[in-house]
LUMZAZA-322831 format. One record per atom (N, C-alpha, C): residue in one letter; x negated, y, z. Coordinates in Angstrom, 1 decimal, padded with zeros to 4 digits. Layout:
residues N
NODE  aa      c1      c2      c3
NODE   a       X       Y       Z
...
***
This chain:
residues 109
NODE  aa      c1      c2      c3
NODE   m  -009.7  -015.0  -003.6
NODE   m  -009.0  -013.8  -003.7
NODE   m  -009.2  -013.2  -005.1
NODE   s  -008.2  -012.5  -005.5
NODE   s  -008.2  -011.8  -006.9
NODE   s  -009.3  -010.8  -006.9
NODE   e  -010.0  -010.6  -008.0
NODE   e  -011.0  -009.6  -008.2
NODE   e  -010.4  -008.2  -008.3
NODE   n  -009.0  -008.1  -008.4
NODE   n  -008.3  -006.9  -008.5
NODE   n  -007.9  -006.4  -007.1
NODE   t  -008.2  -007.1  -006.1
NODE   t  -007.8  -006.7  -004.7
NODE   t  -008.9  -006.0  -004.0
NODE   l  -008.6  -004.9  -003.4
NODE   l  -009.6  -004.2  -002.5
NODE   l  -009.4  -004.7  -001.1
NODE   t  -010.5  -005.1  -000.5
NODE   t  -010.5  -005.7   000.8
NODE   t  -011.1  -004.7   001.8
NODE   r  -010.9  -005.0   003.1
NODE   r  -011.5  -004.2   004.2
NODE   r  -013.0  -004.1   004.1
NODE   a  -013.6  -005.2   003.7
NODE   a  -015.1  -005.2   003.6
NODE   a  -015.5  -004.3   002.5
NODE   q  -014.8  -004.2   001.4
NODE   q  -015.1  -003.3   000.3
NODE   q  -014.9  -001.9   000.7
NODE   l  -013.8  -001.6   001.5
NODE   l  -013.6  -000.3   002.0
NODE   l  -014.7   000.1   002.9
NODE   s  -015.1  -000.8   003.8
NODE   s  -016.3  -000.5   004.7
NODE   s  -017.5  -000.2   004.0
NODE   e  -017.8  -001.0   002.9
NODE   e  -019.0  -000.8   002.1
NODE   e  -018.9   000.6   001.4
NODE   a  -017.8   001.0   000.9
NODE   a  -017.6   002.3   000.3
NODE   a  -017.9   003.4   001.3
NODE   v  -017.4   003.3   002.5
NODE   v  -017.6   004.3   003.5
NODE   v  -019.1   004.3   003.8
NODE   y  -019.7   003.2   003.9
NODE   y  -021.2   003.1   004.2
NODE   y  -022.0   003.8   003.2
NODE   k  -021.7   003.6   001.9
NODE   k  -022.4   004.3   000.8
NODE   k  -022.1   005.8   000.7
NODE   e  -020.9   006.2   000.9
NODE   e  -020.5   007.6   000.7
NODE   e  -020.8   008.4   001.9
NODE   v  -020.6   008.0   003.1
NODE   v  -020.7   008.8   004.3
NODE   v  -022.1   008.7   004.9
NODE   g  -022.7   007.5   004.8
NODE   g  -024.0   007.3   005.4
NODE   g  -024.0   006.7   006.8
NODE   l  -022.9   006.3   007.3
NODE   l  -022.9   005.6   008.6
NODE   l  -023.5   004.2   008.4
NODE   s  -023.8   003.6   009.5
NODE   s  -024.3   002.3   009.5
NODE   s  -023.1   001.4   009.0
NODE   r  -023.5   000.1   008.6
NODE   r  -022.4  -000.8   008.2
NODE   r  -021.4  -001.1   009.3
NODE   n  -021.9  -001.3   010.5
NODE   n  -021.0  -001.5   011.7
NODE   n  -020.1  -000.3   012.0
NODE   e  -020.7   000.9   011.9
NODE   e  -019.9   002.1   012.2
NODE   e  -018.9   002.3   011.1
NODE   s  -019.2   002.0   009.9
NODE   s  -018.3   002.1   008.7
NODE   s  -017.1   001.1   008.9
NODE   a  -017.4  -000.1   009.3
NODE   a  -016.4  -001.1   009.5
NODE   a  -015.5  -000.7   010.7
NODE   d  -016.1  -000.2   011.7
NODE   d  -015.3   000.3   012.9
NODE   d  -014.4   001.5   012.5
NODE   l  -014.9   002.4   011.7
NODE   l  -014.1   003.5   011.2
NODE   l  -012.9   003.0   010.4
NODE   v  -013.1   002.1   009.4
NODE   v  -012.0   001.6   008.6
NODE   v  -011.0   000.9   009.5
NODE   e  -011.5   000.1   010.4
NODE   e  -010.6  -000.6   011.3
NODE   e  -009.7   000.4   012.2
NODE   s  -010.4   001.4   012.7
NODE   s  -009.6   002.4   013.5
NODE   s  -008.6   003.2   012.7
NODE   v  -008.9   003.5   011.5
NODE   v  -008.0   004.2   010.6
NODE   v  -006.8   003.3   010.3
NODE   l  -007.0   002.1   009.9
NODE   l  -005.9   001.2   009.6
NODE   l  -005.1   000.9   010.9
NODE   k  -005.7   000.8   012.0
NODE   k  -005.0   000.5   013.3
NODE   k  -004.1   001.7   013.6
NODE   e  -004.6   002.9   013.4
NODE   e  -003.8   004.1   013.7
NODE   e  -002.6   004.2   012.8
NODE   i  -002.8   003.9   011.5
NODE   i  -001.7   003.9   010.6
NODE   i  -000.7   002.8   011.0
NODE   s  -001.1   001.6   011.3
NODE   s  -000.2   000.5   011.6
NODE   s   000.6   000.8   012.9
NODE   d  -000.2   001.3   013.9
NODE   d   000.5   001.6   015.2
NODE   d   001.5   002.7   015.1
NODE   t   001.3   003.7   014.2
NODE   t   002.2   004.8   014.0
NODE   t   003.5   004.2   013.3
NODE   l   003.3   003.3   012.3
NODE   l   004.4   002.7   011.6
NODE   l   005.3   001.8   012.5
NODE   v   004.6   001.1   013.4
NODE   v   005.3   000.2   014.4
NODE   v   006.2   001.0   015.3
NODE   k   005.8   002.3   015.6
NODE   k   006.6   003.2   016.4
NODE   k   007.8   003.7   015.7
NODE   g   007.8   003.5   014.3
NODE   g   008.9   004.0   013.5
NODE   g   008.6   005.4   012.9
NODE   q   007.4   005.9   013.1
NODE   q   007.1   007.2   012.6
NODE   q   006.5   007.1   011.2
NODE   s   006.5   008.1   010.4
NODE   s   006.0   008.1   009.0
NODE   s   004.5   008.5   009.1
NODE   v   003.8   008.1   008.0
NODE   v   002.4   008.4   007.8
NODE   v   002.3   009.1   006.5
NODE   k   001.8   010.3   006.4
NODE   k   001.7   011.0   005.2
NODE   k   000.2   011.3   005.0
NODE   i  -000.4   010.9   003.9
NODE   i  -001.8   011.1   003.5
NODE   i  -001.7   012.0   002.3
NODE   s  -002.2   013.2   002.4
NODE   s  -002.2   014.2   001.4
NODE   s  -002.9   013.7   000.1
NODE   s  -002.3   013.9  -001.0
NODE   s  -002.8   013.5  -002.4
NODE   s  -002.8   012.0  -002.5
NODE   f  -002.2   011.2  -001.6
NODE   f  -002.2   009.8  -001.7
NODE   f  -000.7   009.3  -001.7
NODE   g   000.0   009.6  -000.6
NODE   g   001.4   009.2  -000.5
NODE   g   001.8   009.1   000.9
NODE   s   003.0   008.6   001.1
NODE   s   003.7   008.5   002.4
NODE   s   004.1   007.0   002.7
NODE   f   003.9   006.6   003.9
NODE   f   004.4   005.3   004.3
NODE   f   005.5   005.6   005.3
NODE   y   006.6   004.9   005.2
NODE   y   007.6   005.1   006.3
NODE   y   008.4   003.8   006.4
NODE   v   009.1   003.7   007.6
NODE   v   009.8   002.6   008.0
NODE   v   011.3   002.9   007.7
NODE   r   012.0   002.0   007.1
NODE   r   013.4   002.2   006.8
NODE   r   014.2   001.0   007.4
NODE   d   015.3   001.4   008.1
NODE   d   016.2   000.4   008.7
NODE   d   017.2   000.0   007.7
NODE   k   017.3  -001.4   007.5
NODE   k   018.3  -001.9   006.6
NODE   k   019.4  -002.5   007.5
NODE   r   020.6  -002.3   007.1
NODE   r   021.8  -002.8   007.9
NODE   r   022.1  -004.2   007.6
NODE   e   022.9  -004.8   008.4
NODE   e   023.3  -006.2   008.2
NODE   e   024.2  -006.2   006.9
NODE   r   024.1  -007.3   006.1
NODE   r   024.9  -007.4   005.0
NODE   r   025.1  -008.8   004.6
NODE   i   026.0  -009.1   003.7
NODE   i   026.3  -010.4   003.3
NODE   i   025.5  -010.7   001.9
NODE   g   024.8  -011.7   001.9
NODE   g   024.1  -012.1   000.7
NODE   g   024.7  -013.4   000.2
NODE   r   024.2  -013.8  -001.0
NODE   r   024.8  -015.0  -001.6
NODE   r   023.6  -015.8  -002.2
NODE   n   023.7  -017.1  -001.9
NODE   n   022.7  -018.0  -002.5
NODE   n   023.0  -018.2  -003.9
NODE   p   022.1  -017.7  -004.8
NODE   p   022.5  -017.7  -006.3
NODE   p   022.7  -019.1  -006.8
NODE   k   022.1  -020.1  -006.2
NODE   k   022.2  -021.5  -006.7
NODE   k   023.5  -022.1  -006.3
NODE   t   023.9  -021.9  -005.1
NODE   t   025.2  -022.6  -004.6
NODE   t   026.3  -021.6  -004.5
NODE   g   026.1  -020.3  -004.4
NODE   g   027.2  -019.4  -004.3
NODE   g   027.7  -019.2  -002.9
NODE   v   027.0  -019.9  -001.9
NODE   v   027.4  -019.8  -000.5
NODE   v   027.0  -018.4   000.1
NODE   e   027.9  -017.8   000.8
NODE   e   027.6  -016.5   001.4
NODE   e   026.8  -016.7   002.6
NODE   v   025.8  -015.9   002.8
NODE   v   024.9  -016.0   004.0
NODE   v   024.7  -014.6   004.6
NODE   p   024.9  -014.4   005.9
NODE   p   024.6  -013.1   006.5
NODE   p   023.1  -012.8   006.5
NODE   i   022.8  -011.6   006.1
NODE   i   021.4  -011.2   006.2
NODE   i   021.3  -010.2   007.4
NODE   t   020.4  -010.6   008.3
NODE   t   020.3  -009.8   009.5
NODE   t   019.7  -008.4   009.3
NODE   p   020.0  -007.4   010.2
NODE   p   019.4  -006.1   010.0
NODE   p   017.9  -006.2   010.2
NODE   r   017.1  -005.4   009.5
NODE   r   015.7  -005.5   009.7
NODE   r   015.1  -004.1   009.3
NODE   r   013.8  -004.0   009.6
NODE   r   013.1  -002.8   009.2
NODE   r   012.1  -003.2   008.1
NODE   v   012.0  -002.3   007.1
NODE   v   011.2  -002.6   006.0
NODE   v   010.2  -001.4   005.8
NODE   l   009.0  -001.7   005.3
NODE   l   008.0  -000.7   005.1
NODE   l   008.1  -000.2   003.7
NODE   v   008.1   001.1   003.5
NODE   v   008.2   001.7   002.2
NODE   v   007.0   002.6   001.9
NODE   f   006.4   002.5   000.7
NODE   f   005.4   003.4   000.4
NODE   f   005.8   004.3  -000.8
NODE   r   005.7   005.6  -000.7
NODE   r   006.0   006.5  -001.8
NODE   r   004.8   007.2  -002.2
NODE   p   004.3   007.0  -003.4
NODE   p   003.0   007.6  -003.8
NODE   p   003.3   009.1  -004.1
NODE   s   002.2   009.9  -003.9
NODE   s   002.3   011.3  -004.2
NODE   s   002.3   011.5  -005.7
NODE   d   002.7   012.7  -006.1
NODE   d   002.8   013.0  -007.6
NODE   d   001.4   012.9  -008.2
NODE   s   000.3   013.4  -007.4
NODE   s  -001.0   013.3  -008.0
NODE   s  -001.5   011.9  -008.2
NODE   l  -001.2   011.0  -007.2
NODE   l  -001.6   009.6  -007.3
NODE   l  -000.8   008.9  -008.5
NODE   r   000.5   009.2  -008.5
NODE   r   001.3   008.6  -009.6
NODE   r   000.8   009.0  -011.0
NODE   n   000.4   010.3  -011.1
NODE   n  -000.1   010.8  -012.4
NODE   n  -001.5   010.1  -012.7
NODE   k  -002.3   010.0  -011.7
NODE   k  -003.6   009.3  -012.0
NODE   k  -003.4   007.9  -012.4
NODE   v  -002.5   007.1  -011.7
NODE   v  -002.2   005.7  -012.1
NODE   v  -001.7   005.7  -013.5
NODE   n  -000.7   006.5  -013.8
NODE   n  -000.1   006.5  -015.1
NODE   n  -001.0   006.9  -016.2
NODE   n  -001.9   007.9  -016.0
NODE   n  -002.8   008.3  -017.0
NODE   n  -003.9   007.3  -017.3
NODE   n  -004.4   006.6  -016.2
NODE   n  -005.3   005.5  -016.4
NODE   n  -004.7   004.3  -017.1
NODE   s  -003.5   004.0  -016.8
NODE   s  -002.8   002.9  -017.5
NODE   s  -002.6   003.2  -018.9
NODE   a  -002.2   004.4  -019.2
NODE   a  -002.0   004.8  -020.6
NODE   a  -003.4   004.8  -021.4
NODE   d  -004.4   005.3  -020.8
NODE   d  -005.7   005.4  -021.4
NODE   d  -006.2   003.9  -021.7
NODE   s  -006.1   003.0  -020.7
NODE   s  -006.6   001.7  -020.9
NODE   s  -005.8   001.0  -022.0
NODE   y  -004.5   001.3  -022.0
NODE   y  -003.6   000.6  -023.1
NODE   y  -004.0   001.1  -024.4
NODE   i  -004.3   002.4  -024.6
NODE   i  -004.7   003.0  -025.9
NODE   i  -006.0   002.4  -026.3
NODE   n  -007.0   002.3  -025.3
NODE   n  -008.3   001.7  -025.7
NODE   n  -008.2   000.3  -026.1
NODE   e  -007.3  -000.5  -025.4
NODE   e  -007.1  -001.9  -025.8
NODE   e  -006.5  -002.0  -027.2
NODE   t  -005.6  -001.2  -027.6
NODE   t  -004.9  -001.3  -028.9
NODE   t  -005.9  -000.8  -030.0
NODE   k  -006.8   000.1  -029.7
NODE   k  -007.7   000.5  -030.7
NODE   k  -008.7  -000.6  -031.0
NODE   e  -009.1  -001.4  -030.0
NODE   e  -010.0  -002.5  -030.2
NODE   e  -009.5  -003.6  -031.1
NODE   i  -008.2  -003.7  -031.2
NODE   i  -007.6  -004.9  -031.9
NODE   i  -007.7  -004.7  -033.4
***
């Protein structure tokens, strides 16, 4: 797995260190939060986490697609897609960190 990926185990470890619960309790807490989020989304409801962002389910209608290689039209069935919209504060943090790291990289060259 990529070193840039945050895993459930890493989340549990962070809860363990920050909150002071046991490792098992931390893992259970992370699992229950993720389960609650996923169960809510399965029901078609939105999940909003303040200063982080919103998850919501969007219904896409049936449409006609085209195979780019052959040009053959293919019907695309209706489906539900999961959408994440970051909060402004998260978006600003991500953009400021990206700009800072880019500036630092260019200064080193």
